[in-house]
N, C-alpha and C positions, 0 to 999 in steps of 0.2 A: 491411602492404602486401603485395600479391600479387606478389612478385618471386621469380625463380629463386634457388636456393641459391648458384649461381655469383656472381650479382650481389650478394646479401646478404653473402657472404664477402668479396668485393672491397671493399665499402663498410665492413664492420666492421674490416678490416685498417687502414683509414685513419680510424677513429673516427667514421664517419658512421653513427650508430645510429638516430637519430630522423628523422622526416620533416622536422622543423625544420632539422636539420643538412644534410639533402639539399637543401633549398630554398635554402640559403645558398651552395651550391657554384656555381662557374662551369663553363661548358662545358669550358674548358681544364683545369680541375682534375679534372674527371671523366674526360676523354679520356686523361689521363696515367696513370690507374689501370690496373693489369694486368687483362686480360680485359675492358676497356671499349673500346667503339668507338661509332661514330655510331648503330648499330642498338641497342646497349645503352642509350644515352642516351634514345633514342626509347621503349624499353620502360619505362624509369623514368618518363619524362614521362607515358605512358599510365597507369601505376599511380597517379601523383599525381592525375590527372584522375578516376580511379575512386574515389578517396577524397573527391572533391567539392572538391578544392583547385585553385587556379589555378597551373599549373606556371610556373617561371621561364622567361624567354624565352632559353633556351640557344641560342646560335648559334655556329657555327664562326667562329673568328677569321680574318679574311681574311689570306691569305699576303702577305708583303711582296714587292713586285715589285722586281726588280733594275733599277737605273738604268744606262743605257748611258753609258759614258764618252765624252765628246766627243772626236772625233778631229780634231786640228788645228782647234779651234773658232776660226775666224776670222770675225769679223763683216764686213759689207759695208764698214764704215768702214776697217778695217785693210787690206782689199784695195785700196781707193782710195788709201790712204796710200803704198802701194808704187809706184803709177804716178806 
């Protein structure tokens, strides 16, 4: 694959040697590697396409949204019980 030395070194440190190994990775597993970011993942995807392979559908995992705690969650029924 036509990847930069930096990318190859990062992958080799995590035993991702063959294109087959790379294709089994998830977006989250790649993004946690040192020197890997979304641009690097895109570079890797382009290199896979240049080999004539279909790259995995690597997508960023959506961030979990924080749920707001209900403040004095009183339904209409509980308000009417008061009266």
